[in-house]
Every structure is written in C-alpha cells, then in structure tokens.
PyMOL Python script that loads the backbone (N, CA, C, O; Angstrom):
from pymol import cmd

cmd.read_pdbstr("""\
ATOM      1  N   UNK A   1       0.839  -1.185   0.000  1.00  0.00           N
ATOM      2  CA  UNK A   1       0.000   0.000   0.000  1.00  0.00           C
ATOM      3  C   UNK A   1       0.878   1.241   0.000  1.00  0.00           C
ATOM      4  O   UNK A   1       1.845   1.314   0.757  1.00  0.00           O
ATOM      5  N   UNK A   2       0.555   2.208  -0.833  1.00  0.00           N
ATOM      6  CA  UNK A   2       1.291   3.465  -0.841  1.00  0.00           C
ATOM      7  C   UNK A   2       0.335   4.614  -0.588  1.00  0.00           C
ATOM      8  O   UNK A   2      -0.878   4.465  -0.736  1.00  0.00           O
ATOM      9  N   UNK A   3       0.879   5.756  -0.208  1.00  0.00           N
ATOM     10  CA  UNK A   3       0.044   6.891   0.128  1.00  0.00           C
ATOM     11  C   UNK A   3      -0.209   7.787  -1.074  1.00  0.00           C
ATOM     12  O   UNK A   3      -1.140   8.591  -1.048  1.00  0.00           O
ATOM     13  N   UNK A   4       0.579   7.673  -2.108  1.00  0.00           N
ATOM     14  CA  UNK A   4       0.457   8.539  -3.273  1.00  0.00           C
ATOM     15  C   UNK A   4       0.946   7.770  -4.481  1.00  0.00           C
ATOM     16  O   UNK A   4       1.853   6.945  -4.374  1.00  0.00           O
ATOM     17  N   UNK A   5       0.351   8.035  -5.625  1.00  0.00           N
ATOM     18  CA  UNK A   5       0.688   7.253  -6.813  1.00  0.00           C
ATOM     19  C   UNK A   5       2.141   7.415  -7.249  1.00  0.00           C
ATOM     20  O   UNK A   5       2.659   6.563  -7.972  1.00  0.00           O
ATOM     21  N   UNK A   6       2.809   8.484  -6.829  1.00  0.00           N
ATOM     22  CA  UNK A   6       4.207   8.674  -7.220  1.00  0.00           C
ATOM     23  C   UNK A   6       5.173   7.910  -6.327  1.00  0.00           C
ATOM     24  O   UNK A   6       6.361   7.827  -6.639  1.00  0.00           O
ATOM     25  N   UNK A   7       4.688   7.347  -5.219  1.00  0.00           N
ATOM     26  CA  UNK A   7       5.549   6.597  -4.318  1.00  0.00           C
ATOM     27  C   UNK A   7       5.612   5.132  -4.727  1.00  0.00           C
ATOM     28  O   UNK A   7       4.640   4.562  -5.222  1.00  0.00           O
ATOM     29  N   UNK A   8       6.774   4.542  -4.508  1.00  0.00           N
ATOM     30  CA  UNK A   8       6.990   3.135  -4.839  1.00  0.00           C
ATOM     31  C   UNK A   8       6.785   2.277  -3.602  1.00  0.00           C
ATOM     32  O   UNK A   8       6.895   2.768  -2.478  1.00  0.00           O
ATOM     33  N   UNK A   9       6.484   0.980  -3.805  1.00  0.00           N
ATOM     34  CA  UNK A   9       6.288   0.088  -2.649  1.00  0.00           C
ATOM     35  C   UNK A   9       7.597  -0.142  -1.892  1.00  0.00           C
ATOM     36  O   UNK A   9       8.681  -0.109  -2.475  1.00  0.00           O
ATOM     37  N   UNK A  10       7.477  -0.371  -0.602  1.00  0.00           N
ATOM     38  CA  UNK A  10       8.649  -0.525   0.255  1.00  0.00           C
ATOM     39  C   UNK A  10       9.463  -1.775  -0.057  1.00  0.00           C
ATOM     40  O   UNK A  10      10.664  -1.793   0.214  1.00  0.00           O
ATOM     41  N   UNK A  11       8.856  -2.819  -0.615  1.00  0.00           N
ATOM     42  CA  UNK A  11       9.643  -4.012  -0.921  1.00  0.00           C
ATOM     43  C   UNK A  11      10.635  -3.770  -2.053  1.00  0.00           C
ATOM     44  O   UNK A  11      11.500  -4.611  -2.301  1.00  0.00           O
ATOM     45  N   UNK A  12      10.525  -2.629  -2.749  1.00  0.00           N
ATOM     46  CA  UNK A  12      11.468  -2.274  -3.813  1.00  0.00           C
ATOM     47  C   UNK A  12      12.478  -1.220  -3.354  1.00  0.00           C
ATOM     48  O   UNK A  12      13.269  -0.737  -4.164  1.00  0.00           O
ATOM     49  N   UNK A  13      12.463  -0.857  -2.076  1.00  0.00           N
ATOM     50  CA  UNK A  13      13.353   0.176  -1.541  1.00  0.00           C
ATOM     51  C   UNK A  13      14.758  -0.362  -1.324  1.00  0.00           C
ATOM     52  O   UNK A  13      14.935  -1.420  -0.721  1.00  0.00           O
ATOM     53  N   UNK A  14      15.767   0.371  -1.820  1.00  0.00           N
ATOM     54  CA  UNK A  14      17.175   0.037  -1.608  1.00  0.00           C
ATOM     55  C   UNK A  14      17.742   1.029  -0.597  1.00  0.00           C
ATOM     56  O   UNK A  14      17.960   2.192  -0.937  1.00  0.00           O
ATOM     57  N   UNK A  15      17.986   0.591   0.641  1.00  0.00           N
ATOM     58  CA  UNK A  15      18.435   1.526   1.672  1.00  0.00           C
ATOM     59  C   UNK A  15      19.834   2.084   1.448  1.00  0.00           C
ATOM     60  O   UNK A  15      20.254   2.985   2.173  1.00  0.00           O
ATOM     61  N   UNK A  16      20.568   1.569   0.457  1.00  0.00           N
ATOM     62  CA  UNK A  16      21.901   2.109   0.182  1.00  0.00           C
ATOM     63  C   UNK A  16      21.851   3.312  -0.755  1.00  0.00           C
ATOM     64  O   UNK A  16      22.886   3.915  -1.039  1.00  0.00           O
ATOM     65  N   UNK A  17      20.662   3.669  -1.239  1.00  0.00           N
ATOM     66  CA  UNK A  17      20.505   4.800  -2.150  1.00  0.00           C
ATOM     67  C   UNK A  17      19.755   5.940  -1.450  1.00  0.00           C
ATOM     68  O   UNK A  17      18.850   5.692  -0.655  1.00  0.00           O
ATOM     69  N   UNK A  18      20.137   7.194  -1.750  1.00  0.00           N
ATOM     70  CA  UNK A  18      19.372   8.317  -1.185  1.00  0.00           C
ATOM     71  C   UNK A  18      17.931   8.272  -1.682  1.00  0.00           C
ATOM     72  O   UNK A  18      17.675   7.886  -2.822  1.00  0.00           O
ATOM     73  N   UNK A  19      17.004   8.663  -0.837  1.00  0.00           N
ATOM     74  CA  UNK A  19      15.587   8.608  -1.199  1.00  0.00           C
ATOM     75  C   UNK A  19      14.787   9.499  -0.264  1.00  0.00           C
ATOM     76  O   UNK A  19      15.311  10.058   0.699  1.00  0.00           O
ATOM     77  N   UNK A  20      13.504   9.616  -0.575  1.00  0.00           N
ATOM     78  CA  UNK A  20      12.549  10.181   0.366  1.00  0.00           C
ATOM     79  C   UNK A  20      11.590   9.057   0.727  1.00  0.00           C
ATOM     80  O   UNK A  20      11.225   8.239  -0.117  1.00  0.00           O
ATOM     81  N   UNK A  21      11.191   9.029   1.979  1.00  0.00           N
ATOM     82  CA  UNK A  21      10.253   8.008   2.444  1.00  0.00           C
ATOM     83  C   UNK A  21       9.087   8.689   3.136  1.00  0.00           C
ATOM     84  O   UNK A  21       9.259   9.707   3.807  1.00  0.00           O
ATOM     85  N   UNK A  22       7.900   8.121   2.968  1.00  0.00           N
ATOM     86  CA  UNK A  22       6.732   8.649   3.658  1.00  0.00           C
ATOM     87  C   UNK A  22       6.515   7.864   4.936  1.00  0.00           C
ATOM     88  O   UNK A  22       6.396   6.639   4.920  1.00  0.00           O
ATOM     89  N   UNK A  23       6.465   8.598   6.057  1.00  0.00           N
ATOM     90  CA  UNK A  23       6.206   7.996   7.365  1.00  0.00           C
ATOM     91  C   UNK A  23       4.713   8.077   7.649  1.00  0.00           C
ATOM     92  O   UNK A  23       4.159   9.166   7.796  1.00  0.00           O
ATOM     93  N   UNK A  24       4.071   6.924   7.724  1.00  0.00           N
ATOM     94  CA  UNK A  24       2.619   6.860   7.965  1.00  0.00           C
ATOM     95  C   UNK A  24       2.258   7.412   9.344  1.00  0.00           C
ATOM     96  O   UNK A  24       1.190   8.000   9.510  1.00  0.00           O
ATOM     97  N   UNK A  25       3.130   7.229  10.327  1.00  0.00           N
ATOM     98  CA  UNK A  25       2.834   7.665  11.690  1.00  0.00           C
ATOM     99  C   UNK A  25       2.680   9.183  11.769  1.00  0.00           C
ATOM    100  O   UNK A  25       1.699   9.680  12.322  1.00  0.00           O
ATOM    101  N   UNK A  26       3.643   9.918  11.219  1.00  0.00           N
ATOM    102  CA  UNK A  26       3.622  11.378  11.315  1.00  0.00           C
ATOM    103  C   UNK A  26       2.990  12.048  10.098  1.00  0.00           C
ATOM    104  O   UNK A  26       2.620  13.221  10.154  1.00  0.00           O
ATOM    105  N   UNK A  27       2.865  11.297   8.987  1.00  0.00           N
ATOM    106  CA  UNK A  27       2.366  11.884   7.752  1.00  0.00           C
ATOM    107  C   UNK A  27       3.395  12.758   7.058  1.00  0.00           C
ATOM    108  O   UNK A  27       3.054  13.562   6.190  1.00  0.00           O
ATOM    109  N   UNK A  28       4.661  12.598   7.444  1.00  0.00           N
ATOM    110  CA  UNK A  28       5.732  13.439   6.909  1.00  0.00           C
ATOM    111  C   UNK A  28       6.627  12.673   5.950  1.00  0.00           C
ATOM    112  O   UNK A  28       6.700  11.444   5.974  1.00  0.00           O
ATOM    113  N   UNK A  29       7.306  13.441   5.104  1.00  0.00           N
ATOM    114  CA  UNK A  29       8.330  12.890   4.217  1.00  0.00           C
ATOM    115  C   UNK A  29       9.672  12.972   4.946  1.00  0.00           C
ATOM    116  O   UNK A  29      10.038  14.018   5.481  1.00  0.00           O
ATOM    117  N   UNK A  30      10.391  11.860   4.958  1.00  0.00           N
ATOM    118  CA  UNK A  30      11.691  11.757   5.624  1.00  0.00           C
ATOM    119  C   UNK A  30      12.766  11.634   4.545  1.00  0.00           C
ATOM    120  O   UNK A  30      12.631  10.828   3.624  1.00  0.00           O
ATOM    121  N   UNK A  31      13.832  12.427   4.655  1.00  0.00           N
ATOM    122  CA  UNK A  31      14.959  12.316   3.732  1.00  0.00           C
ATOM    123  C   UNK A  31      15.863  11.186   4.204  1.00  0.00           C
ATOM    124  O   UNK A  31      16.309  11.173   5.351  1.00  0.00           O
ATOM    125  N   UNK A  32      16.126  10.248   3.319  1.00  0.00           N
ATOM    126  CA  UNK A  32      16.909   9.062   3.650  1.00  0.00           C
ATOM    127  C   UNK A  32      18.334   9.214   3.138  1.00  0.00           C
ATOM    128  O   UNK A  32      18.551   9.685   2.022  1.00  0.00           O
ATOM    129  N   UNK A  33      19.312   8.814   3.960  1.00  0.00           N
ATOM    130  CA  UNK A  33      20.703   8.746   3.524  1.00  0.00           C
ATOM    131  C   UNK A  33      21.210   7.324   3.719  1.00  0.00           C
ATOM    132  O   UNK A  33      20.761   6.613   4.618  1.00  0.00           O
ATOM    133  N   UNK A  34      22.133   6.922   2.883  1.00  0.00           N
ATOM    134  CA  UNK A  34      22.644   5.549   2.910  1.00  0.00           C
ATOM    135  C   UNK A  34      23.372   5.224   4.209  1.00  0.00           C
ATOM    136  O   UNK A  34      23.618   4.051   4.491  1.00  0.00           O
ATOM    137  N   UNK A  35      23.721   6.227   5.004  1.00  0.00           N
ATOM    138  CA  UNK A  35      24.414   5.996   6.276  1.00  0.00           C
ATOM    139  C   UNK A  35      23.593   5.109   7.212  1.00  0.00           C
ATOM    140  O   UNK A  35      24.146   4.466   8.104  1.00  0.00           O
ATOM    141  N   UNK A  36      22.289   5.074   7.013  1.00  0.00           N
ATOM    142  CA  UNK A  36      21.397   4.318   7.889  1.00  0.00           C
ATOM    143  C   UNK A  36      21.107   2.914   7.362  1.00  0.00           C
ATOM    144  O   UNK A  36      20.357   2.163   7.985  1.00  0.00           O
ATOM    145  N   UNK A  37      21.696   2.555   6.220  1.00  0.00           N
ATOM    146  CA  UNK A  37      21.351   1.309   5.525  1.00  0.00           C
ATOM    147  C   UNK A  37      21.593   0.060   6.372  1.00  0.00           C
ATOM    148  O   UNK A  37      20.736  -0.823   6.411  1.00  0.00           O
ATOM    149  N   UNK A  38      22.726  -0.034   7.042  1.00  0.00           N
ATOM    150  CA  UNK A  38      23.025  -1.240   7.822  1.00  0.00           C
ATOM    151  C   UNK A  38      22.013  -1.451   8.940  1.00  0.00           C
ATOM    152  O   UNK A  38      21.531  -2.564   9.148  1.00  0.00           O
ATOM    153  N   UNK A  39      21.694  -0.381   9.656  1.00  0.00           N
ATOM    154  CA  UNK A  39      20.718  -0.491  10.739  1.00  0.00           C
ATOM    155  C   UNK A  39      19.334  -0.835  10.194  1.00  0.00           C
ATOM    156  O   UNK A  39      18.615  -1.643  10.783  1.00  0.00           O
ATOM    157  N   UNK A  40      18.964  -0.226   9.078  1.00  0.00           N
ATOM    158  CA  UNK A  40      17.668  -0.515   8.449  1.00  0.00           C
ATOM    159  C   UNK A  40      17.573  -1.992   8.076  1.00  0.00           C
ATOM    160  O   UNK A  40      16.549  -2.632   8.315  1.00  0.00           O
ATOM    161  N   UNK A  41      18.629  -2.525   7.495  1.00  0.00           N
ATOM    162  CA  UNK A  41      18.622  -3.945   7.104  1.00  0.00           C
ATOM    163  C   UNK A  41      18.542  -4.871   8.308  1.00  0.00           C
ATOM    164  O   UNK A  41      17.902  -5.921   8.245  1.00  0.00           O
ATOM    165  N   UNK A  42      19.188  -4.488   9.404  1.00  0.00           N
ATOM    166  CA  UNK A  42      19.189  -5.313  10.613  1.00  0.00           C
ATOM    167  C   UNK A  42      17.860  -5.256  11.350  1.00  0.00           C
ATOM    168  O   UNK A  42      17.360  -6.279  11.818  1.00  0.00           O
ATOM    169  N   UNK A  43      17.289  -4.062  11.453  1.00  0.00           N
ATOM    170  CA  UNK A  43      16.160  -3.904  12.365  1.00  0.00           C
ATOM    171  C   UNK A  43      14.833  -3.549  11.698  1.00  0.00           C
ATOM    172  O   UNK A  43      13.792  -3.613  12.352  1.00  0.00           O
ATOM    173  N   UNK A  44      14.838  -3.177  10.421  1.00  0.00           N
ATOM    174  CA  UNK A  44      13.589  -2.871   9.732  1.00  0.00           C
ATOM    175  C   UNK A  44      12.782  -4.147   9.500  1.00  0.00           C
ATOM    176  O   UNK A  44      13.345  -5.193   9.177  1.00  0.00           O
ATOM    177  N   UNK A  45      11.480  -4.059   9.664  1.00  0.00           N
ATOM    178  CA  UNK A  45      10.608  -5.230   9.519  1.00  0.00           C
ATOM    179  C   UNK A  45       9.507  -4.960   8.509  1.00  0.00           C
ATOM    180  O   UNK A  45       8.675  -4.076   8.710  1.00  0.00           O
ATOM    181  N   UNK A  46       9.503  -5.728   7.415  1.00  0.00           N
ATOM    182  CA  UNK A  46       8.429  -5.654   6.440  1.00  0.00           C
ATOM    183  C   UNK A  46       7.179  -6.235   7.069  1.00  0.00           C
ATOM    184  O   UNK A  46       7.196  -7.364   7.561  1.00  0.00           O
ATOM    185  N   UNK A  47       6.105  -5.483   7.059  1.00  0.00           N
ATOM    186  CA  UNK A  47       4.856  -5.919   7.683  1.00  0.00           C
ATOM    187  C   UNK A  47       3.902  -6.449   6.622  1.00  0.00           C
ATOM    188  O   UNK A  47       4.104  -6.220   5.430  1.00  0.00           O
ATOM    189  N   UNK A  48       2.883  -7.142   7.045  1.00  0.00           N
ATOM    190  CA  UNK A  48       1.928  -7.778   6.145  1.00  0.00           C
ATOM    191  C   UNK A  48       1.206  -6.826   5.211  1.00  0.00           C
ATOM    192  O   UNK A  48       0.745  -7.235   4.145  1.00  0.00           O
ATOM    193  N   UNK A  49       1.102  -5.558   5.598  1.00  0.00           N
ATOM    194  CA  UNK A  49       0.408  -4.585   4.759  1.00  0.00           C
ATOM    195  C   UNK A  49       1.337  -3.880   3.777  1.00  0.00           C
ATOM    196  O   UNK A  49       0.922  -2.948   3.089  1.00  0.00           O
ATOM    197  N   UNK A  50       2.608  -4.325   3.710  1.00  0.00           N
ATOM    198  CA  UNK A  50       3.564  -3.743   2.767  1.00  0.00           C
ATOM    199  C   UNK A  50       4.359  -2.579   3.323  1.00  0.00           C
ATOM    200  O   UNK A  50       5.237  -2.046   2.645  1.00  0.00           O
ATOM    201  N   UNK A  51       4.057  -2.174   4.565  1.00  0.00           N
ATOM    202  CA  UNK A  51       4.828  -1.114   5.193  1.00  0.00           C
ATOM    203  C   UNK A  51       6.067  -1.709   5.855  1.00  0.00           C
ATOM    204  O   UNK A  51       6.168  -2.922   6.041  1.00  0.00           O
ATOM    205  N   UNK A  52       7.010  -0.830   6.208  1.00  0.00           N
ATOM    206  CA  UNK A  52       8.204  -1.257   6.936  1.00  0.00           C
ATOM    207  C   UNK A  52       8.274  -0.478   8.243  1.00  0.00           C
ATOM    208  O   UNK A  52       8.273   0.753   8.243  1.00  0.00           O
ATOM    209  N   UNK A  53       8.334  -1.202   9.355  1.00  0.00           N
ATOM    210  CA  UNK A  53       8.524  -0.594  10.666  1.00  0.00           C
ATOM    211  C   UNK A  53      10.022  -0.525  10.931  1.00  0.00           C
ATOM    212  O   UNK A  53      10.723  -1.536  10.880  1.00  0.00           O
ATOM    213  N   UNK A  54      10.507   0.697  11.219  1.00  0.00           N
ATOM    214  CA  UNK A  54      11.925   0.906  11.529  1.00  0.00           C
ATOM    215  C   UNK A  54      12.010   2.049  12.520  1.00  0.00           C
ATOM    216  O   UNK A  54      11.524   3.150  12.260  1.00  0.00           O
ATOM    217  N   UNK A  55      12.629   1.780  13.654  1.00  0.00           N
ATOM    218  CA  UNK A  55      12.712   2.743  14.759  1.00  0.00           C
ATOM    219  C   UNK A  55      11.305   3.217  15.096  1.00  0.00           C
ATOM    220  O   UNK A  55      10.437   2.391  15.377  1.00  0.00           O
ATOM    221  N   UNK A  56      11.053   4.526  15.077  1.00  0.00           N
ATOM    222  CA  UNK A  56       9.716   5.046  15.389  1.00  0.00           C
ATOM    223  C   UNK A  56       8.877   5.280  14.140  1.00  0.00           C
ATOM    224  O   UNK A  56       7.780   5.831  14.227  1.00  0.00           O
ATOM    225  N   UNK A  57       9.379   4.869  12.982  1.00  0.00           N
ATOM    226  CA  UNK A  57       8.705   5.119  11.709  1.00  0.00           C
ATOM    227  C   UNK A  57       7.916   3.903  11.226  1.00  0.00           C
ATOM    228  O   UNK A  57       8.202   2.764  11.593  1.00  0.00           O
ATOM    229  N   UNK A  58       6.925   4.181  10.400  1.00  0.00           N
ATOM    230  CA  UNK A  58       6.251   3.151   9.619  1.00  0.00           C
ATOM    231  C   UNK A  58       6.232   3.691   8.194  1.00  0.00           C
ATOM    232  O   UNK A  58       5.375   4.498   7.834  1.00  0.00           O
ATOM    233  N   UNK A  59       7.185   3.236   7.392  1.00  0.00           N
ATOM    234  CA  UNK A  59       7.312   3.718   6.022  1.00  0.00           C
ATOM    235  C   UNK A  59       6.341   2.981   5.118  1.00  0.00           C
ATOM    236  O   UNK A  59       6.260   1.753   5.148  1.00  0.00           O
ATOM    237  N   UNK A  60       5.599   3.745   4.304  1.00  0.00           N
ATOM    238  CA  UNK A  60       4.624   3.120   3.422  1.00  0.00           C
ATOM    239  C   UNK A  60       4.834   3.461   1.952  1.00  0.00           C
ATOM    240  O   UNK A  60       3.993   3.132   1.116  1.00  0.00           O
ATOM    241  N   UNK A  61       5.937   4.110   1.630  1.00  0.00           N
ATOM    242  CA  UNK A  61       6.278   4.390   0.248  1.00  0.00           C
ATOM    243  C   UNK A  61       7.550   5.202   0.167  1.00  0.00           C
ATOM    244  O   UNK A  61       7.946   5.860   1.129  1.00  0.00           O
ATOM    245  N   UNK A  62       8.186   5.150  -0.987  1.00  0.00           N
ATOM    246  CA  UNK A  62       9.441   5.885  -1.160  1.00  0.00           C
ATOM    247  C   UNK A  62       9.526   6.418  -2.580  1.00  0.00           C
ATOM    248  O   UNK A  62       8.810   5.983  -3.482  1.00  0.00           O
ATOM    249  N   UNK A  63      10.427   7.375  -2.744  1.00  0.00           N
ATOM    250  CA  UNK A  63      10.680   7.953  -4.061  1.00  0.00           C
ATOM    251  C   UNK A  63      12.115   8.433  -4.150  1.00  0.00           C
ATOM    252  O   UNK A  63      12.807   8.562  -3.140  1.00  0.00           O
ATOM    253  N   UNK A  64      12.549   8.692  -5.360  1.00  0.00           N
ATOM    254  CA  UNK A  64      13.894   9.229  -5.555  1.00  0.00           C
ATOM    255  C   UNK A  64      13.957  10.648  -5.035  1.00  0.00           C
ATOM    256  O   UNK A  64      12.965  11.376  -5.076  1.00  0.00           O
ATOM    257  N   UNK A  65      15.124  11.044  -4.546  1.00  0.00           N
ATOM    258  CA  UNK A  65      15.293  12.368  -3.966  1.00  0.00           C
ATOM    259  C   UNK A  65      14.959  13.458  -4.975  1.00  0.00           C
ATOM    260  O   UNK A  65      14.328  14.456  -4.626  1.00  0.00           O
ATOM    261  N   UNK A  66      15.377  13.275  -6.216  1.00  0.00           N
ATOM    262  CA  UNK A  66      15.141  14.289  -7.237  1.00  0.00           C
ATOM    263  C   UNK A  66      13.865  14.037  -8.022  1.00  0.00           C
ATOM    264  O   UNK A  66      13.609  14.701  -9.027  1.00  0.00           O
ATOM    265  N   UNK A  67      13.068  13.084  -7.571  1.00  0.00           N
ATOM    266  CA  UNK A  67      11.792  12.814  -8.207  1.00  0.00           C
ATOM    267  C   UNK A  67      11.866  11.946  -9.445  1.00  0.00           C
ATOM    268  O   UNK A  67      10.856  11.753 -10.123  1.00  0.00           O
ATOM    269  N   UNK A  68      13.057  11.412  -9.761  1.00  0.00           N
ATOM    270  CA  UNK A  68      13.209  10.646 -10.984  1.00  0.00           C
ATOM    271  C   UNK A  68      12.982   9.179 -10.832  1.00  0.00           C
ATOM    272  O   UNK A  68      13.085   8.434 -11.806  1.00  0.00           O
TER     273      UNK A  68
END
""", "prot")
cmd.dss("prot")
cmd.show_as("cartoon", "prot")
cmd.util.cbc("prot")
cmd.orient("prot")
C-alpha cells in the first residue's frame, strides 16, 4: 500500500541509495541517507500490509530524492 501514486512500494526500496520516504505515523516525508542502511537492514521489519517498521517510523512508500 502506498500513500500517493508517485511513491513506490517498500519491498522495492534500496536503503543504500538516497531517497525520500513517507512515514505513515507522522504523515511526513523523511529524507533518507545511505548511512542508515546497515541499521535498516538489521532492524527494519516488512509488515503484512507492505509497510516497513523501523525505529519510530512506519514507512509506506518511497521515491527518488530528485523525483526521478
């Protein structure tokens, strides 16, 4: 499930690439940097609804930083 048609599903997210992610909890866009990739891979959990729970976030879609 995504929040906007321009966002991609979380199962296609590569945490080693810069991106923007939508946090369902706050309704905000979060700027992602690859510095967090190792922790995301270790502790992020793909949930049954297609979202990813990581730290205090519930990401439900992502996009490229420059919109491409």
